[in-house]
C-alpha positions as CSV (number, residue, x, y, z in Angstrom):
1,M,36.5,24.6,7.0
2,Y,33.2,24.3,8.3
3,E,33.0,28.3,9.4
4,S,31.5,29.2,6.1
5,E,28.9,26.8,5.2
6,E,27.1,24.1,6.9
7,F,28.5,20.4,6.4
8,D,25.7,18.5,4.8
9,L,26.0,14.9,6.4
10,D,23.1,13.6,3.7
11,A,24.7,15.1,0.7
12,A,28.1,13.9,1.6
13,Y,26.5,10.2,2.3
14,A,24.8,10.4,-1.2
15,E,28.2,11.5,-2.9
16,Y,29.7,8.6,-1.3
17,L,27.1,6.2,-2.5
18,G,27.4,7.7,-5.8
19,Q,31.0,7.1,-6.0
20,D,30.9,3.4,-4.7
21,G,27.5,2.2,-6.6
22,P,27.2,-1.7,-6.6
23,P,28.7,-3.9,-9.2
24,Q,25.2,-4.5,-10.9
25,G,21.8,-3.2,-10.6
26,D,20.5,0.2,-9.7
27,R,21.5,0.9,-6.0
28,W,22.4,-0.9,-3.2
29,S,19.6,-2.1,-0.9
30,T,17.8,0.6,1.1
31,W,17.1,-1.7,4.1
32,D,19.3,0.4,6.2
33,Q,17.8,3.7,5.3
34,S,14.6,2.7,7.1
35,T,14.3,2.8,10.8
36,P,13.0,-0.8,12.8
37,T,9.7,1.6,12.9
38,E,9.6,2.0,9.3
39,R,10.2,-1.8,8.6
40,G,7.7,-4.3,8.0
41,P,5.6,-6.0,11.2
42,L,7.6,-8.7,13.5
43,P,9.0,-11.4,12.5
44,H,10.0,-10.4,9.1
45,P,9.1,-13.4,6.6
46,D,11.8,-15.6,5.8
47,W,12.2,-14.3,2.2
48,V,12.7,-10.5,3.1
49,V,16.2,-9.8,2.1
50,T,17.7,-7.6,4.9
51,E,21.7,-8.2,3.6
52,L,23.4,-5.0,3.4
53,A,25.0,-6.2,0.5
54,A,22.1,-6.8,-1.3
55,V,21.2,-4.4,-4.6
56,D,18.0,-3.5,-6.0
57,T,17.8,-3.9,-9.7
58,E,14.7,-2.4,-11.4
59,L,12.9,-5.1,-13.7
60,G,9.7,-2.7,-15.1
61,V,6.6,-1.0,-14.2
62,L,3.8,-2.7,-12.8
63,K,1.2,0.1,-12.9
64,T,1.1,3.7,-13.5
65,G,-1.2,6.0,-11.3
66,K,-2.1,9.7,-10.7
67,E,-0.7,9.3,-7.5
68,A,2.1,7.0,-7.7
69,D,3.7,4.5,-10.0
70,V,4.4,1.0,-8.8
71,F,7.7,-0.6,-10.2
72,L,8.9,-4.3,-10.1
73,V,12.0,-4.5,-8.4
74,E,14.5,-7.3,-7.6
75,R,16.6,-7.5,-4.2
76,A,19.3,-9.8,-4.3
77,V,22.9,-10.5,-2.8
78,P,25.1,-10.7,-6.0
79,G,27.1,-14.2,-6.2
80,T,24.2,-15.8,-4.0
81,E,20.4,-17.5,-4.5
82,T,19.4,-14.9,-1.7
83,G,16.6,-12.6,-3.5
84,T,13.0,-11.8,-3.9
85,L,10.7,-9.6,-6.1
86,M,9.5,-6.6,-4.4
87,A,6.5,-4.1,-5.6
88,A,7.7,-0.4,-5.2
89,K,5.2,2.1,-4.8
90,R,6.7,5.6,-5.5
91,Y,4.3,8.9,-4.6
92,R,4.9,11.4,-7.1
93,N,6.5,14.6,-6.4
94,A,4.6,18.1,-5.8
95,H,4.6,19.1,-9.1
96,H,3.1,16.3,-10.6
97,R,0.9,14.5,-8.1
98,M,-2.8,14.8,-8.5
99,F,-4.8,14.1,-5.1
100,H,-7.7,14.6,-6.4
101,R,-10.1,13.1,-3.8
102,D,-7.7,13.3,-0.6
103,A,-9.7,15.7,1.2
104,G,-12.7,13.3,2.4
105,Y,-10.2,10.6,3.1
106,L,-7.7,13.0,5.2
107,E,-10.8,13.9,7.3
108,G,-9.8,12.6,11.0
109,R,-6.2,12.7,9.9
110,Q,-4.6,16.0,11.8
111,D,-1.0,16.8,12.0
112,K,-0.1,18.5,15.6
113,E,1.5,21.4,14.0
114,S,-1.1,23.9,12.6
115,R,1.3,25.4,10.0
116,V,1.3,21.7,8.5
117,N,-2.4,21.8,8.7
118,R,-3.0,24.8,6.9
119,A,-0.4,24.0,4.3
120,T,-2.3,20.7,3.5
121,A,-5.5,22.6,3.2
122,K,-4.3,25.4,0.9
123,R,-2.2,22.8,-1.2
124,T,0.9,24.7,-1.3
125,A,4.2,22.8,-2.4
126,F,5.2,22.2,0.9
127,G,1.7,21.2,1.6
128,K,1.6,18.8,-1.2
129,Q,4.6,17.2,-0.1
130,V,3.5,16.5,3.1
131,I,0.1,15.2,1.6
132,A,2.9,12.7,-0.4
133,G,4.3,11.4,2.9
134,Q,1.3,11.2,4.4
135,W,-0.2,8.9,2.0
136,A,3.0,6.6,1.9
137,F,3.1,6.8,5.5
138,A,-0.4,6.1,5.6
139,E,-0.1,2.8,2.9
140,F,2.7,1.7,4.9
141,S,0.9,1.8,8.6
142,A,-2.4,0.6,6.7
143,L,-0.7,-2.6,5.4
144,S,1.3,-3.0,8.8
145,R,-1.8,-3.0,10.8
146,M,-4.0,-4.9,8.3
147,W,-1.0,-7.7,8.0
148,E,-0.9,-8.2,11.9
149,A,-5.0,-8.3,11.6
150,G,-4.7,-11.3,9.4
151,V,-6.0,-9.5,6.5
152,A,-4.9,-10.6,3.1
153,V,-2.7,-7.7,1.8
154,P,0.8,-7.6,0.5
155,Y,3.6,-7.4,3.6
156,P,5.1,-4.0,3.7
157,I,8.6,-4.5,3.9
158,Q,9.7,-1.2,4.4
159,I,9.3,2.7,3.9
160,V,12.1,5.0,2.9
161,D,10.4,8.7,2.1
162,T,7.4,8.3,-0.3
163,E,8.9,5.1,-1.4
164,V,6.4,1.8,0.0
165,L,8.5,-1.4,-0.4
166,M,5.9,-4.5,-0.5
167,E,5.5,-8.1,-1.1
168,F,4.9,-8.8,-4.7
169,I,1.7,-10.6,-5.4
170,G,2.6,-12.9,-8.6
171,D,5.1,-15.4,-10.0
172,A,8.4,-15.9,-9.5
173,D,8.8,-14.9,-13.4
174,G,7.6,-11.2,-12.4
175,T,4.0,-12.3,-14.0
176,A,1.9,-10.4,-11.5
177,G,-1.6,-11.7,-10.5
178,D,-4.7,-10.9,-11.9
179,R,-7.1,-8.3,-11.0
180,L,-10.0,-9.6,-10.2
181,A,-11.9,-7.2,-12.8
182,R,-10.3,-9.6,-15.5
183,L,-11.4,-13.0,-13.9
184,R,-14.9,-15.1,-15.1
185,P,-14.8,-17.6,-12.6
186,E,-17.0,-20.6,-12.5
187,P,-20.0,-20.4,-9.9
188,G,-17.9,-22.7,-7.6
189,E,-14.8,-20.2,-7.8
190,L,-17.2,-17.1,-7.4
191,D,-18.6,-18.4,-4.0
192,D,-15.0,-18.8,-3.0
193,L,-13.8,-15.5,-3.6
194,W,-16.7,-14.1,-2.3
195,A,-16.1,-16.0,1.0
196,Q,-12.3,-14.6,1.0
197,L,-13.7,-11.2,0.3
198,C,-16.2,-11.5,3.5
199,R,-13.7,-12.7,5.6
200,N,-11.1,-9.9,4.7
201,L,-14.0,-7.0,5.0
202,S,-14.9,-8.4,8.4
203,L,-11.3,-8.6,9.9
204,M,-10.8,-4.8,8.6
205,A,-14.1,-3.8,10.2
206,R,-13.4,-5.2,13.3
207,E,-10.0,-3.2,13.3
208,G,-12.3,0.0,12.9
209,F,-11.6,0.3,9.2
210,T,-12.8,0.3,5.7
211,H,-10.7,0.1,2.3
212,G,-12.1,3.3,1.0
213,D,-12.0,3.1,-2.7
214,L,-12.4,-0.9,-2.8
215,S,-13.6,-1.9,-6.4
216,A,-12.6,-5.3,-8.5
217,F,-9.5,-3.1,-10.0
218,N,-7.2,-2.9,-6.6
219,V,-8.1,-6.9,-5.5
220,L,-5.8,-9.2,-6.9
221,V,-5.9,-13.3,-7.2
222,H,-3.0,-15.3,-7.4
223,D,-3.2,-19.1,-6.9
224,Q,-6.9,-18.8,-5.8
225,R,-5.7,-16.2,-3.2
226,L,-7.3,-13.2,-2.9
227,V,-5.5,-10.1,-2.1
228,I,-6.8,-6.4,-1.1
229,I,-4.1,-3.9,-2.3
230,D,-4.1,0.0,-2.9
231,I,-5.0,1.2,0.9
232,P,-3.4,4.5,1.5
233,Q,-6.5,5.6,1.8
234,I,-8.0,3.4,4.2
235,V,-10.6,4.9,6.0
236,D,-11.1,4.6,10.4
237,V,-15.0,4.4,10.1
238,I,-15.2,5.9,13.8
239,A,-13.0,9.1,13.6
240,N,-14.3,9.6,9.9
241,P,-17.5,11.2,10.0
242,H,-18.3,9.9,6.4
243,G,-16.9,6.3,7.5
244,P,-20.2,4.3,7.6
245,D,-20.9,5.6,4.0
246,Y,-17.4,4.5,2.4
247,L,-17.7,1.2,4.0
248,E,-21.4,0.7,2.4
249,R,-19.9,2.0,-1.1
250,D,-16.8,-0.1,-0.9
251,V,-19.4,-3.2,-0.4
252,R,-21.6,-1.9,-3.1
253,N,-18.7,-1.2,-5.5
254,V,-16.9,-4.5,-5.3
255,G,-20.3,-6.4,-4.6
256,G,-21.8,-4.7,-8.1
257,W,-18.8,-7.2,-9.8
258,F,-19.9,-10.2,-8.1
259,I,-23.4,-9.8,-9.0
260,A,-22.7,-9.2,-12.6
261,R,-21.2,-12.7,-12.2
262,G,-24.1,-14.3,-10.8
263,L,-23.9,-13.4,-6.9
264,D,-27.6,-13.0,-5.0
265,P,-27.7,-9.2,-4.5
266,G,-29.0,-10.1,-1.0
267,R,-25.8,-11.4,-0.2
268,V,-24.2,-8.0,-0.8
269,D,-26.9,-6.3,1.6
270,D,-26.0,-9.0,4.4
271,L,-22.6,-8.6,4.3
272,I,-23.0,-4.5,4.9
273,A,-25.3,-5.3,7.8
274,D,-22.6,-7.6,9.2
275,L,-19.6,-5.1,8.8
276,F,-21.7,-2.6,10.3
277,V,-21.8,-4.7,13.1
278,D,-18.0,-5.8,13.0
279,A,-17.2,-2.2,13.1
280,R,-19.5,-1.4,15.8
281,L,-21.6,1.3,14.2
282,R,-24.6,-0.6,15.2
């Protein structure tokens, strides 16, 4: 029966899943579809649901963007109290994606195959699909590395193709943490948030990285805790020839928000100087 056509195991498995869908929710947990290297750093937090009997249920959209959309997903084992909320970041397919600024960020990231590098440079359909995978994997890898370094980022649960599942920063009822841009902190709160930001950027710099697109819109605050998000474009400040420029731009962008709310501008300059030392750029 296999002489006339090649047996497609993935298609057969997909058909099987379609016939044996979950009793509720949208899909079975995809935990078993990720290899150990495609799951978050060990030890996994105790809230991570790893049971294969778990079901994923979409609860709504958290954010839409040009490169990806973020959904609120609950992963829970039916009939039990085991469950958690996750943020599912899904990068767009090649026909709808608009990676309008990726050229500078991708400097220093090269594939071993020249064919892949040519395709990404020319933005062919194949190249765009490769770029989608690069962005998803870059975000998952960056989250994993920053989490292990102690940076306040969402815990990366797993990656499947171009979907990154990560810790939901918010309340149990699905209310997401506030973006820094929306806050109007008192002076004491402003100082605390600035101190948290400095500590986290220092940890990143010591690892040799900067966010690459930092602003008050990709920093969340939940229960007075500052969390840095949206880091697929994380920049290696040593390998990327524009790394130092990205680092300074990050600090000035987010620092402008703090200055507008009363922070001494000199503290922004001091932070830039400190981060250059942390990153061994001076």
